[in-house]
N, C-alpha and C positions, 0 to 999 in steps of 0.2 A: 556560322552563328545561328542560323535557323535550326540546325540540328541540335545545337546546344540548348536552345530555348525549348525545343520539343522534348528532349530528354529531361531537362530540368522540370518541366511541367508534370512529368510522370513521377518524379521523386516523392512528392508529398503524399501520394496515395498510400493506402495500406490495405491489409487483408491478404491472405495467402494467394488467392487467384491473381489479383492485380500485381502482387509482388513477383509472381512467376512470369507474368507477361512483361513486366519491367525488365527483369533479368534477361528474358529472351530478346528484347529490343536492344539492350546494351550489348549482348553477345553478338548480335547481328553485325555490329560495328567493331567487333574485336575487343569489347570492354567487359572483362569479367571481373566483377567486384571481388574484393578480398574480404572473406567472412570469418576466417579462422586461421590459426597457426598451422593447420594441416594442408594448406594450399600447396599443390605440387610445384608451383613456380618458385617457392621459397627454397626448394632443394636443387632446382636447375640453374638458378641465377647465382652468380658469385657476389653481387653487390646489391644493396638495398638502400634506397633513399626514401625518407619519410617526411611528410608534412608535420608541423608541430601542433598548431591550434586546431581543435576539433578533430584531430586524428590521434595525437598522443595525450593531449590535455584538453579539458573543456572547463566551462564555468557553470555555476548553478543559476544561470539566467538564460532566457529563451534565445536571445541573439546578442552578439558581442557588443553592439552599440548600446544595449541596455545598461552596460557598465557606466556609460556616460551619465545616465539618469541617476545612478547611485552616487556618482561623484558630485552631481549637481545638488542632491539632497544634503550631502555632507558639507559641501561648500556653503550652502544656504544656512544650515544649522550653525556653522561656525562664523556666519556673517561675513564671509569672504565675498559672496555675491549677493545681490538683492533681487536678482531675477529668479524665476521658477526653475525647477530642475529640468523641465522640458525645454525652456528657452536656453539654458546652458547646453543641453545636448545639441540643440540646433547650432549654437555658436561654435561649439567644439567640432562638430561635423563640418561646418562651413569652412573653418580655418584649415582643417586637414585636407578637404577636397580642393580648396583653392591652391594650396601648396603643391598637391599632387599634380595638378594641371601645369603649374609653373615649372616644376623640376623634372617632369616626365622625360625619360623613363626611369630616372633615378628614384630611389625610395625617399619618402618623407621621414624625418626624424622627430622624435617626441620633443626635443629641445626646440626645434624649429616651429612646431605647432604652437607651443606656449609663447614663443617670441611673437608669432603672428597674432595671438590673442592679446598680447600686450600692445602691439602696434594698432590693433583695432579698438583699443580702449575697453576691452572686456575685463581685463585684469591689470593691476599694477605689477611692476616687476617683482616686488616682494611677495605679493599674493600669488603670482604665477609660480614662483618656486614652491610655495606651500601646496598649491593645487597639483603641481606635477608630482610632488612627493606623495600626495594623497592617491593619485592615480596609480603610481607604481606600487604603493603599499596595498591598494585594493586588489590589483592584479595578483599579487602574491597570496592574499587572503582568499581569493576566489578560485584559484587554480586547482583543478581536480584531475587525477589520472584517468585515462581510459585504459582500464586494466588489461584488456585483451591485447591491445597493440603495444603497450609497454612490455608485456610478457613476450610477445612475438619478436620485438626488436632485440630484447635482451637474449632470447634463445638463439636468434640468428647470429648475433655477435659472438655468443659463447661457442658456437659451432665453427668459428673461424671466418665467418662471412664479414664482408666490409659494410659498415652501416654509417650513413650520414643523414643528418636531419637538416631539412631546408625549410626556411620559414620567411614568408613575406610579412614583415612586422616593423612598426615604428618604434617598438620597445628596444631599449639598449640590449646589446648582445649578451652582456653579463647577466642581465636580469632573466633573459630567456633561458640561459644555461642553468640558472638557479631554479627556475620553475620546473624544468625538465628533471633536474636532479632530485628535487623534493617529490616529484611524481614517481621516483623509483627507477629512472632510466640510467643504465650503467654505461654511459658513453663519456669518453674524454671530451672536454670542451672544444678541442680542435676538430671534432667530428660534427660540430653544430655550426651551421652556416646561416646567418641571418642577413636579410636585405639591409637592415640598419647598419651592419658592419661593412658589407661588400658594396653597398649602394646599387646592387643589381637585384632584379626581382624574378620570381618564378613567372609572374603574370606576363612579363615581357620576354621570358625565355632565357635571359642572360644568366640567371642564377644557376640553372642546370649546367650550362657550359662552363661557368666559372668554377663550380664545384668539381666537375669531372676533370677539368684541367688541373685543379689544385691537388686532387687526390689520385690523378692518373687512372681514373676509372674508365672502363670500357662501356660505352652507352648500351651496346647490344646485350651486355651481360648484367644490366642493371634494371631492377624493378622499382618503380616509384609508386608509393601509396599515399593517397591524400583524398580529402573530401570535396575539393573545389573542382568542378568539371572543367573549367577553362584552364586554371593555373596548374592543376595536378594531373590532368588527363591530356588535353589537347597540346599544351605547351611541352609536357614531358615527352609525348610521342613525337612532336616536332623536333625535339632535341635528340631523338633516336632511342629513347628509353622505352621499355615496356611499362604500361600504366595499369594500375589496379585501383579503381575507384573505391573509396571507403564510404559505405552508405549507412552502416549501423548507427553512426553517431548523429544522423539526422533525426529530428523529432518524430516520434511514433504517433499513432492516431490519438492516444490518450493525452500525450503532451500537447499536441495541437489543439485538442478539445479544451484542455485547461487554459491555454493561452487565449483561445477564442471566447470562452465563456467568461473570462475575467479581464475585460478590456480596460477597466478603470478601477483604481489608479493603475497606470501602465505597468508598474513594477510588481503588482500583486500577481497577475497572471504570469508574468515573466519569471518570477521567482518560484512559483508553484511548478510551472512546466520545466524550468531549468533545473530545479532540485530533483524532480523525478528523473530527468535525463541523466544528470551527473551521477545519481545513485545507481540507476540502471546500468550505466557503463562502468561503474566502479568496481565490479567484481565479475569474474568469469568462472564458470563451473564446467567440469567435464561431462556432466549429465544434462541432456536436453530438458529433462523434467525439472531438475533443480534450477536450470537457467530460466525456464518458463515461470517457475514460482518466484524467483528473484525479480524478474522483469515485471510480472503482474503486481507483486507487492510494492515495488518502487513506483509504478505508474498508476495503479488503481487503489490497492488496499491502503498504502501509505497516505495518499491525499485524502481518502475517505475518512480514515480514523483521525488524521490530523485535524480535519475540518470539524468532525464530530466532537473531539475533545476540546478544541478551541471554543466551540459553542457552549459546551458544558461549563468550562471555566468562566466564560463571560457571564453566563446566567447565574452561576454560583456567586460571583462577586456582586452582581447586580442585586441579588436577593439577600445579600449580607450573610451568606452561610458561613459557618465556622469551619466545618470539615466536610470534605467530599470523600465518600467511601466508594471505591471501585470494587464491584461485586465479582467474586470468583465465579466461573473461571474466565469469563469473557473480559473481566477487568484487568487481567494480568498485563496484556500488551497495551491496553488503554492507559493504565497507570504509567507505564514506561514512556508513552507518548506525552502524557501530562508533565512528566518530569523534565522533558525538553523545553516546555513552555513556561513552567512555573517561575524560574528565576527572573525572567524579564517581563512576563505578562501578568502574573498573579502571585507575587512573592509572599503575600500575607495569608494565602489560602493553604490549609493543611490538606494533603491528599494521602489516603491510606488504602490498603488492600484489606478487604473483608472476606474471610473464608465462609461462603454460604453456598447453598445449592437447593434445588427443589427437595432433595432428599433430606437435607439437614433442617429445613424450615417448615415444610408443609405439615409434618406431624406435630411439631411443637405448637403450631398455630391452631390446632384443634382444641377449642375450649367448649364446644358444643357440637352436637351432631345435626347440623342443618343441611340445607340442600347443597350449599357450596362444598361442604366437606364430603358429602356423599358423591357429588360429581367428581371430586378429585380422586376419591378412593376407587371409583369404577372407571376412571378415564382410560380409554384404550384397553379395556379389560379383556377383550377377545384376542388381543395380541400377546397376552401374558398367561403364564401358568398359574395354577391355584397358589403354589408356594410363593412365586415372585410377587403376585398381587398382595398377599398378606405381609410380605417382607417389608413393604413400605409402611406398615403399621407396627413393625417389630413384633409380629405375632406369628407363631408357628401354626401349621394346619391343625395339629392335634389340640392345641389350646382353643382354637376357634370352633372346632367341631363339637367339643363337649357341651357347648351351649345351644347347639342346634338339635331339633327333634331327630329321633332315630330314623324317621321316614324321609328326611331331607335327602334329595338326590346328591347333595354335596358329600354326604357321608361315605359314598362309594367312589368319589372322584379321586383319581390318581393325582398326588400332589404336584407332579412335574408334567402333567398334561395340560395343553392349552384349554382355556375356558371357552365353552360354546356360548352362543347367545342365551340358551336356556339356563346355563350355569350362571351367567351374569344376572339373569332375572332372579335366580335363587339367592345370589349374593345380596341383591338389593333387598329381598325379603328379610334376609338374615340381619341386615343393618337396622331393622325395626325392633329386634329383640333387645330388651333393656340390658341383660347381662353382656351381650356383645358390645353395646354402646359403652357400658361401664369399663369393659376391658380396654377398648380403644382410648377412652379418655384417661385411663390410668397410665397407659404406655405414653400417651401424648404428654402428660404431666411430668413423667420421668425424663423424657427427652427435653422438655421445656426448661427444666431446672439447669441442665448443663448448657443449654443454649443461652439462657439468661446470664449465666456466669461468664460466658465468652463475650456476649454483647456488652456487659458491664465493664469487663476488662478492656475492651476496645474503645470505650468512651461513648457509646451510644446513649447511655442513660444520664450523661452529664448535661447540664443546662445548655441551651443554645440550639439554633436551627442547623440542621445538617442535611446533606444531600447524598443520594446514592446514584451510581452510574452503572447501567447495564444496557445490553443491546435491545432487550424488550420482548415484545409480542403480546402477551395477555395480561401482564401486570400482576400476576398471581404471587410472584415472589415478594413483591413489595407488600401485598396484602398480608401474606403470611408473616413477614417480618414485623409488621405493625401489630397483628393479632398477638404474637408471642410477647413482644416488648410491652404492649399495653397492659399486660397482666401485672407489670411492675410500675409502669408509668402511663396512666390513663390518658395523658395529654400528648403522648408521643406522636400521634398522627398529625397534630397541628403544627409540629415543627419539622416534619419530614417532607422532603421534595425529591422526586425521582426524575432522572434524565435518561431518555431512551432514544434509540434510533427511530423506532416506530412501535406503536401499540395498537392492537385491535380492540382492546377494552381497557377501561380505567376503573377498577373496583372502588366502590364507595367506602368511606370511613377508613381509608388507607393512606392518607397523606395526599399531596398534590403531585401532578405529573406534567412533564413537558416532553415534546417529541421533536427530534431533529428533522423528521420528515416534514413537519409543518414549516420549519425554518427554510427548508429547501424550496418550498412553494410548488412542488410538482406532485400533485395528488394522483396523477395518472400512473405513477409507478408505485406498485405495492411492495414496499420494503419488507413487511412482515411475511408476505407469501414467499419471499426469497430467503426466509430465515436461516435454513441450513447453510447457505453460502456464507452469510455473515458470521455464523458460528464457526465456520472454518477460518475466516479472516481473523477471528479472535480466539483461536484455539490456544490452550495453555500447556505448560510443561508438567503439570501435576494432575493426578486423577481427581474424580469428583469428591466432594465433601460428604462423608457419610453421617457425621455428627460431631460431637465434641467430647473431650475427656480432660481429666485433671492429671497433670504430670506429677512427678515426685516432689517438685518444688512448690506444688500448690497452684501452678499456673494453668489456666484453661487453654487447651490447644485443639486445633481441628483434627479430626480423625479422617484421614484421606484413604480413598480406595487404593491408591498407589502413590508413591513419591514421584513417579515419572508418568509420562504418557507415551508408551512405546509405539502405539498405533500411529499417532500424529508425528512423533519424532522420526519414525522410519519413512514417513511420507515426505518430510522436509520442513517440519515446523520451525526448526532453528533458522533455516534459510529465510522463511517468511518473516519471522519476528525481527531478525537482523536487518532486513531490508526496510521494514516499516519504521523501526527506530532510527535507522540511518537517514531515511527520508525526513522524518520529523526533526531530527537534529540539524540536518542540512537546511531545511526550510526555516526553522526557528533562528538559526545563526545568521542566515542571509537576510531575513526580515529585520533582524536586529541591526545589521550593518546598514540597511537601507532606512532605518528609523521608522519602520512600519510595525504596528502592533496588530497581529492577525485577529485579535479579539475585537477589533474595531470593524472587521469585515466579515463577520460570520455568516451573514445572509448570502453574500456573494460566494463565499467558500462552500457553503452548503449546496448552492445551485450547481457549482462546478463539480463538486463531489458526486452529486446525483447524476450528472451527465456522463462522467467517466464510468461510474458504476453501472449505469444502465447500458452503456456501450459494451462493457465487458459481459454483462449478463445476457444481453440479447443478441450480440454478434461476436461470440468467441471464435478464435481461430483454432486450428487443430491442436497446436501445442498447449494452449490454455485449456481446451476441453480435456485433453489427456491428463494434464497435471492436476487440475482441480476436480475433474470428474473421477479420478482414481482415489480420491480421499475416502477413507472408510468412516462413514458417519453413523452414529448411534442416536436415534431420535428419542428412544424411550428414557424414562427417568432413571432407571437402574443401569443404563448403558450396557445392556446384555446382547443387543442385536445390532451388528454392524453391516452396512451395505454401502456399495459405491455411491458417491454423490451423483454421478451421471454415468451409468453403465452404458456399454455399447448396445446399440439396438440391432437385434437380429431381424432383418426384413423378410425372412422366410414367412410366408402368409400363415402357416400353421402356428409357428412360434409366436408371431405377433398377435394372432387371435387368442391364444392361450393367455398372453399377458393382458390383453384388453378385457377379456371376460373374467379375469380373476383366477383362472385355473393355473396358477403358477405359485411356487413356494415363496417367491420374493414379494416385495411390495409393489407399488405403482411402478411404471416404467422408469421414472427418474425423479430425483429431487430437483434436478436442473435439466429440463428437456432440451434447452438450447445446447448445453454442453454435450448431451448424448448425441444430438444431431451433428455437432461439430466433429465428434470422434468417429462417427459412423458413415458419413457421406463424403464422397470425393470432393476435392477443393473446388472443382469447376461447377459443382452443383450446390456447394455449401451456402453461398450467399443467397441464392434463390430460395433454397429450402428454409433458411432462417427468416427471410423476409415473408415467405408464405405463412410460416408458423406464427409470426408476429401479428399478421393480419387475419388470422383465422376467426370466423364469426363466433362470438360468445367467449373468446379467450380473454381471461382477465390477467393483465400484466402482474 
């Protein structure tokens, strides 16, 4: 028993180093966890027995008993009980535990539990039948497959191996069979053995012997897989079976953080954490990189974007906004998340996708040549060529140069050479020439005409208050949108509100702004300075918006750099978006079953989202660092220069010195330094290195 408690205390820990120590401890006692279908024991054993709950199927709640809370909510809403959901959970638990003691070692049955509740006066006989039906119905609605183990069992059986499922459960046998069948398990019902049918249990050891006797299985040739250390390991071994603990289904560090950060109401944290886990376990990939993307998206990106969008919808409803526009390209996945929430949380709000970009809005917004316009034109100029800098103004070098004096150094500048600081100074002088200003304003007016056509078509010039959603940083896109539209509707800024994850500035005369970072309440974490990571989280399937054109039917359409996004798609974009949407749908549906509106809890959700995001950013493991660090990110407006988000660090002193002193063709060491460290340092040093980096003097989070 002491050993069991010691090992159990190790299970909740996380991180690559501690995980390795945990596995070493288990193996010291002959306990080798089952992590994949490639385990050699699956080829040497002739028979396989598998636990059902939290090994083959799971639920989108943190722990099984939280289902009782959901039942209590439903019973109270239907006026079957007058007590709170928490009080119902206690009564339901108490009845089950009392019966378990009374009939031990026999299994307790669901019928008996509800008869006990009737005898205690908790329910009438008629209400007990309703409540029991509700519990069974909810179990079916909440059951989710653990894909890796379903596939493992089906593959073992298809190779001719003998497979039996063993489950300690009070649920009726037929219901357990249906749950496993709907999860995709290809086993005959005679191969499923439940304690509710045999009245023997795994925890007492009898169910193993009962099953082996019934199937004539040989214990020494049988491997048992399950998540419970006592029932599935110690008792299996006592019955002569080999045992393989299944640990992957236990909550990971992000799921534990979600549950811990959202203590009240109890189901809020349970559903967020449980939804993350059920989605994480719901798909399996052959590639470690794809699996890491799926896991991170289910556990971190999904909860973050779900909380952000829930806050946007709540604020939009509170402000009486008519339409919420999700700005390309970050808004693509955000709109998909919104669509999972709209039917139950904000059915009267219209949400749409708006094709915009820095490239499609900044030039149309130029109605004068002021300091802001000059700042935009010359932004990061030394990282651009003469041609690429002018391309943002729709001007060719030859057009530009004809207005400059013959003595200007730019006259001899190679169009495709990078601009030097001296060249940028000459460019700034050139912007003072009136003919150059006139040319820029002319091209801006041409771009603005097609831009206004598109905005009119999409409804932005219709009366009523509207909102826009983007991840943010400097607020310049909203300013440009305002400047362009206000040439047609001078009052547009008064009816426009922007929702962002974070902003470093809020331009004046550009509408109003709100930030999710303020809602989270944690100002010590700088969301904007981690901008490239959030841009990966919101990567889209199409290329950037170059501008607008009119098609043959007279309809204004966006002109895209490409119809797809091959760089992001080859990395794993589809996997990420699928996981984010799967989490959002899972959480939204489960909240609806529990009669919880997430829009009523956006402050708590924002805090939890901040905590899991910060944990990922500051303490990534190797798989996360490799997966997200390898994403090719383009920071520039024209998306011409791609670099790894978190490249490997070469700790050779000469190479590192070249990086730090700028004598390197690349940019700074990393967009995400912690990711680079996670990729470059051995696991036994990784935790210390990341902690030291976090506490470095003068380092800004």
